[in-house]
N, C-alpha and C positions, 0 to 999 in steps of 0.2 A: 467302792467304799460305802459302808453303811454308817450313818450317824443318827443320833437322837437329838431332836430339836424341841425346844419349848418356845412357843410363839406368843408374843404379846401384841395383839391386834390394836388398831386405831391409834397408833403412835403418830407423832408429827413427821417422822422420816424413818426410812429403813436403816437399821443399825444393828451391829452385833453388841449385845450387852456384856457377854462374857461366857465363861464355862463354869458349870457346877458339876464336878466329876467328869463324866463322859457326855453330859448333856450340854448342848450349845443353846444359849438364850438369845433370841432375836426379837427385835421390835419390827413390826410390819405396819406400814402406813395405811394399808387397805382395811376396810371393815371385814368382819367375819360373816359376811352375807353372800350367799350364792357362790361360794368358793373363791371370792375375789382375793382373800388373804392367802389362800393356797397358791393361786397364780402368781401373786406378788412375791411370795416366799420362794417359789421355784426360780423366778427371774433373778431375785436378789442372790440366791445361792449360786446360780450359774455365773453371775458376774463376780462374786466373791472368789469362787474356785476356778474362774477363767475356763469354763466349759460351755457348751451349747445348752440352751434352755431345755431342750428335749433330752439331755443327758441327766437331768435331775428328776427323780420320780419319788412320789410319796408312796411308801410301801404300806404303812400302817398309820392310823390315826387321822384320817382325812377330815373328820368332823370334830376332833378334839384339839386341845392346845398342845398336847405332847404328841409328836410325830416321829416316825422312823423314816428317814430319807435315804435313798440310794443315789450315789453320785458316780457317774462313769465319765469317760472321755479323756482322762489323763492317767498316767501311771500311778499306782497306789502310793509309791514313795512321795511323789509330788503332792498328792492330796493330803497325805499325813503331815507333810511339812507345813502346808497352809493351815491345817487344823491345829498344829502345835503353836502357830503364831497367835492364836486367840488367847488372850489372858484369862 
């Protein structure tokens, strides 16, 4: 499953803010220095979708706030169900 993510770095804690259309907005506690926010983002998405951390890959936008992320490791229907639970 491929999703679009808008990252808000330097937050107090990792959290899902919501969805705007097909883009998921996430707060990440790590700063956007040396890829720390990207690592934290992948770990958070792995926990949120209940997959292994290596099953989450940033496909596009590694240095920007808007990213395209590929998530594998579970059937597509289950990932869509988790995605639809985001308000």
